[in-house]
N, C-alpha and C positions, 0 to 999 in steps of 0.2 A: 689253464687254471679252471677247475670246474665251477660252474655258476652256482652261487649259494642259494639254498632254498629259503625264499622269503615269504612263503605262503602263510606261515604263522607270524603275522605282523605283531600281534599282541605279545606273543612269546618273546620275539626279538626285542620289542620295546621294554618288556619287563626285565630282560637280561641286561640291557643297556642301563636302565635306571638302577638296577642292583649294583652294577659296577661303579656307576657314578656315586651312589651313596657310600660305597666302600672307600672310594677316593676321598670323599668329603670327610669321612671319619678319620682317615689317615692324615689329611692336611686341612685344618680348619680354615685356612686362608682362602681355599677354593669357594667355600660357601659365601664368604664375604665378597669375593669377586663376582659371584653369580648375582648377589643382591645389587651390587653397584651397576652391573650390566643391565639388569632389569629396570633399575631406576633411570638409567641413562636413556634407554629406549622409550620409557614412559615420558621422559621430559621432551623428547623430540617428536613423539607421535602426535598426529593431528587430533584436536579436540573439537567438541561441538560448541565451544564458547565462541561468541561473535568476535570478530576482529575489527577494531576501530580503524577507520581509514578515511581519506579524503576522496572527493570525486564522486561521480554518479555511481549508483549501485552496480551497473553492468561493468564499469571499469574496475571496481573493487573485486567483483566476481572473477573477471578475466585474470587479474593478478593472482588470486588464490587458486585458480584452476590449473596452474602449471606446477607439475611435480618435478622436483630436483632429485636425480639419482645419487648425487653426492651426499650421502648421509653424514652428518657431523660426527666427529670422533672425539671431540673435547681436547683437553690439554693435560690431563693427569697422566703421569708416567705409569707404565705398566698396563693400565687399563686402556690407554690410548693405543698402545701397540696391538692389544687383542682386538679392539674394535677396527683398527686399520686392516688387520688380516681378514676379519669377517667381511668387511666392506669390499676388499679386493677380490675375495673368492666369490662373493655373490653379486658383484657389479654387473656382469654380463646379463644376469637374469633380471636384476632390478632395473637396468637400463631398458631392457625389452619391455617390461611392464609399464614404465613411465612413458616411453615413447608411444605406446598404444593408447594410454590414457590421454596424453597431451594432444594427440591427433583427434580423439573423440571430443575432448573439451573445446578444441579450436572450432570444430564443425558446429558444436552446440552453441558456442558464443556467436558464430556467424548467424545462425538461425534466430537467436534471441535478439540480436541487433536489428535484423530484418523485421522481426515482429514488433520491436519498439518503434521503428520508423513507420510501420503500417498503422500502429495504434495512434501515433502522433497525427497522422493524416486523418484518422477517424475522429479524433478529438476536434481537429480543426473543422471538419465537415459537420460534426454534430453541434458545435458551438459551446460545448462544455467538456471538461476533462472526463476521461474514462478511468474509473478506479481500477488499479492493477492489483495491489495486494497490500497487506499491512494495515495499520491503523492510521487514520487521519486525525487532525486536530479536533474535529467535531466529535470524535468518539469519546473524548474525555469530558464533554459537556453533557449535562442532563438534558433529556428531551424537554422541549417547552411544554408547559401544562396544557390541558385541554382548554378550549375556548370557553369562557364563562357565559352564563345565560345572557348577560348584558351584551357581550360581543356577538353572540349568535343572533340575538334579536336585531341588533344593528345591521349586521351583514344581510340577514334575511330581508330586511326592509329596503336594502340598497340593490339587491339582485335584480337584474333585468329580465325581460321575457325570454322564453325559449329554454332549451335544455341547459342544465347547470352542472358544472364539473367542480367538485370540491376536492382539493389536494391539501392534506394537512400532515401526512406521515410519510415515512420512507425517504426516498431521495429524489422525489419529483419525477417519477417515471411516466408522466403524462404523455410523453412522446410516443409511448407504445399504444395509446388509445387509438382505436380504429375510427371512431366517429369524429367528424369535423362539423363546424357550424354551431358550436356551443353559443348560447346567449350570454352566459356568465361563467367565468373561471375564477374560483376563489383559491387564493394561496395563503397558507398559514402553517404554523408549526415548523416543518422541515426547512423552510427558507430562512429561518432564523439561525441556522447552523451552516449556511453555505457562504463561500467567498463571493466577491463581486463577479469574478469571471464565470462562475456557475450560474449566478443570478441572471446574467446577460443571456445565457443559453435558455434559462427558464422563460424569460420574457419572450425570446424569439419563438420558442415552441408554442407558448400560449397564444401568441399572435397568429400562428399558423392554424390553431384549432378553433379560433373564434369565428363567429359569423360576421357578416358585413357590418352589423350594428352591435357587435359584441362588447362585453364589458369585463374588465379584470378588476377584482377586489382583493386587496392585500391587507390581512389582519396580522400585524406583527408588533412586538414591543420594541421600544427604543433601546439599542444596545448600551447607550450611555447610562441607563438606569440599572444595569446589572450589578450584582455584588462583586466583591474584589476577586474572588476565585474565578467566577465566570468571565469577568472582564479580562483577566490575565490569560486564561486558557482559551477563551474565545476571541482573542485579538484578531481582527481581520475577518471575522465570521459574522454575517448578518449586517443589515443596514437599517437606518431609521426610516420611519414613514416619509419624512421629507426627502431623503435620498431616493426612496422608491419612486416618489412622484417625479423627481428629476429624471431618473432612468426611463420611466414610462413616457415622459414627454419627449425625450430624445428618441424613443422608439416610435414616435408618431401618434401617441395617444393624447387625448385631452384629459389630464389628470388633476385631481383635487383631493384635499384632505377633509374628512368629515369627522367631527368630534364624537367620541364614544364615552359613555359613563362607566368606564371600567378602570380599576386601579392599575392594571398592568398595561393594557392596550388602550391608550387614550385617544388615538386617532386611527381612522380607517382610510386607506388609500382607494379611491375609486377612479378608474381610468377607462374612458370610453374611446372606442376606435375613431380616429379622425378620418374625415373624408379626404384629407390631403396629407399623407404621411410625411414626416419630417425627413429631410435629406440625411440626417444623422441617425437614421433608424438603426436599432440594434441588429436588425437582420443583416446589415452590412458588416457587422463585427465578425472577425475571424473566429 
């Protein structure tokens, strides 16, 4: 049999479509079958909509990353038979594609799990969580307002001698500062949106950056005075000045509360480095 000339792909496609349209006009049920087939494939095709599931994100991703070559054919008579024939004829090709993808997905998941384990070790070594992706609970809270003149004046009067490091925004990236031996480190703003586990890391890193006679000053509002919305969205984020004093004392500082004439921040936490660090120092926290 001579090999057909398929160089004119557009012409061949046009001839097939013309014949198909002729058949549709002769039998209107064919058009209905085509619509039903298109709808069925659309129903089983993957979408970009998120899939709810239980378990860690990587476990959910691993379940979704496996492709099944057995395309569902439904239960409707007639249409089921047509889809079965299509699936039978195309199975060898679909199976080849799914096998290739599944091997790739399995290798990708192995690397992701290895990365997750390494990030976990990095979190433990750094003393505070490493943000991966997505939004955290703090993203739904408004940023704390700028410190009032009354608070600024109070903090300025409490600052000790030597270089001063003020941290009031971002996520507390003071660990990236090259200088050490600060006389005073002031914490405000961003610490009101961090959980206790992160605050322990902040205290640990602040202690590393302080000089021998350094001082930490914390200017935060009491979370119990938040409005209803901030209280619900910020549950577990931020702690009171009294709790700050407790954590700093456990970290080996001599901490005290100083009154402040401000309507929002009524107490300032002042913590001086102790000459005999506590046995329960935050530096020993994982």
